NULO-520499 format. One record per residue (C-alpha): residue in three letters; x, y, z. Coordinates in steps of 0.2 Angstrom, whole numbers, plus 5000, padded with zeros to 4 digits. Example, Ala and Ser with C-alpha at 12.3 -4.5 7.8 and 13.67 -1.06 7.14 Angstrom:
BEGIN
ALA506249785039 SER506849955036 
***
This chain:
BEGIN
UNK490349845058 UNK490749725072 UNK492049745086 UNK493349605085 UNK494049615102 UNK493249445105 UNK494149375090 UNK495649305100 UNK496949205091 UNK496349045100 UNK498148985103 UNK498648975121 UNK500449045126 UNK501048875132 UNK500548785116 UNK501648895105 UNK503248785104 UNK504448915096 UNK505649025105 UNK505549155091 UNK504149285092 UNK503949285073 UNK503749095073 UNK502449105086 UNK501549245078 UNK501449145062 UNK500549005072 UNK499349135080 UNK498949225065 UNK498649075054 UNK497549005067 UNK496449165067 UNK496349165048 UNK495848985047 UNK494549015061 UNK493849175056 UNK494249235038 UNK492949205024 UNK493349215006 UNK493149395000 UNK492949334982 UNK491449214983 UNK490949235002 UNK491249055007 UNK491349045026 UNK493048975028 UNK494748975020 UNK495748805019 UNK497548805025 UNK498848735014 UNK500148615020 UNK501548695029 UNK502948775017 UNK501848775002 UNK502848894991 UNK501348964982 UNK500149014996 UNK499548995013 UNK497648975011 UNK496348934998 UNK494548934995 UNK493748764992 UNK492248844983 UNK493048964970 UNK494948904972 UNK495549074975 UNK497249064985 UNK497949184998 UNK499649225005 UNK499749285023 UNK500949425029 UNK500749475047 UNK501749595059 UNK501549695074 UNK501549865066 UNK500649945052 UNK501249895034 UNK502350015025 UNK502450055006 UNK503549895004 UNK503249715009 UNK504649585008 UNK504149434998 UNK504949284990 UNK506049254975 UNK505849384962 UNK505949264947 UNK504549154955 UNK503349294959 UNK503649384942 UNK503249214933 UNK501649194943 UNK501049374940 UNK501349344921 UNK500449174922 UNK499049254933 UNK499349114946 UNK499949234960 UNK498949224976 UNK497949364983 UNK498749444998 UNK498149455017 UNK499049585027 UNK498649565045 UNK499249675059 UNK499149605077 UNK499349665095 UNK500649545102 UNK500149575121 UNK498249555119 UNK498349425105 UNK497049525095 UNK496949575077 UNK497149765074 UNK496949775055 UNK496749665041 UNK496849715022 UNK496649595007 UNK497349644990 UNK496649544976 UNK497949464965 UNK497349554949 UNK498049714957 UNK499849654955 UNK500849684940 UNK502749684937 UNK502649874941 UNK502149824959 UNK503649714961 UNK505349774965 UNK506949664963 UNK508049664978 UNK509949644977 UNK510649464976 UNK511249394993 UNK513049414996 UNK514249274992 UNK514549245010 UNK512649205013 UNK511949035014 UNK510949064998 UNK512249164989 UNK511549254974 UNK509749224978 UNK508649374972 UNK507149414982 UNK505749544979 UNK504749684987 UNK502949704984 UNK502649894982 UNK501049914991 UNK501050104988 UNK500850074969 UNK499249974972 UNK497750084970 UNK496850124986 UNK495250024980 UNK496349874978 UNK496849874997 UNK495249815004 UNK495049835023 UNK494249685031 UNK494649735049 UNK495049915053 UNK495549975071 UNK494849805078 UNK493149835069 UNK492549715056 UNK491849795040 UNK490349705033 UNK490649555023 UNK489449625009 UNK490449785008 UNK492149685006 UNK491449574993 UNK490749724983 UNK492349814983 UNK493249644978 UNK491949634963 UNK492149814958 UNK493649784948 UNK493649604945 UNK493649634927 UNK495449664928 UNK495749484929 UNK495349474910 UNK496749594905 UNK498449544901 UNK499949594912 UNK500349744902 UNK498549804899 UNK498249784917 UNK499749884922 UNK499150024911 UNK497350014919 UNK498050014937 UNK499250154933 UNK497850264926 UNK496650214940 UNK498050264953 UNK498150444944 UNK496250454946 UNK496350414964 UNK497750544966 UNK496550684959 UNK495450644974 UNK493750704967 UNK492250604962 UNK492150704946 UNK493650744936 UNK494050794918 UNK495150714905 UNK496350864907 UNK496550824925 UNK497150644920 UNK498350714906 UNK499250804920 UNK500050634924 UNK500750614906 UNK502550634912 UNK502250504926 UNK501550374915 UNK502850414901 UNK504250364914 UNK503350204919 UNK503150154901 UNK504550234892 UNK504250134876 UNK502550204873 UNK502550364863 UNK500650394863 UNK500250414882 UNK498750524880 UNK497950404868 UNK498250264881 UNK497550374895 UNK495950394885 UNK495950204881 UNK496050154899 UNK494750274905 UNK493550194892 UNK493950024899 UNK493650084917 UNK491950154910 UNK491549994901 UNK491949894917 UNK490749994927 UNK492050094938 UNK491750264929 UNK490350354921 UNK490750464906 UNK489750634908 UNK490250704891 UNK491350844886 UNK492850754893 UNK492050744911 UNK492050584921 UNK491350524938 UNK491650384949 UNK490150274948 UNK489950244967 UNK490750314983 UNK492050204991 UNK491750135008 
***
């Protein structure tokens, strides 16, 4: 791991033209990503910025065409992240055209990156999206409906740390974690939702080795998430098999499973 104290944003105070701290931070953080961030999917050295106000994403990889949306703030990110229009984001998730998410926490005074997390786009489903209330009739965009990204519903393995406490994780580890569940891209929205829900239950168990009975304890939780499905235990077994076939789990026999590799 490398310290990133020297990874200054590279934008001098007097060159930031905005009076708003939020707007200036956008300039600084976009400059940092353009200058220092690689593609976690294919390893390309640079990400290409989109033109300003692109409604879909902020950056793209010229090698693999992966796109990224940047969110930056001073404090740590919570379990919910404010995003754009609910209808637009829902449609993109269903069409698999949503961008991956870069979550950058910065130090305003030092102009330094504190933490950076990337969430691959295949970890988002309609269950990770929360519809917000329409704007009031008195608002400039009366009736507009935004959304929140429910980061807490994303499995931990899908919240890939690139920079942690000003320390950069190795590029190889980041890319390995990205590839670990890349097979999720091939699933439909509903199927991927079930996979991620069962994966989150496995993470909550908190052990490298666990049993089918351990996962069955989450039957009520999953039934609430998918009230139209009356065969939850069968679905659990099915998703564990998919996770096994995808290389995430090993089946040990007699209802026992093991995570294939420890998480870094």
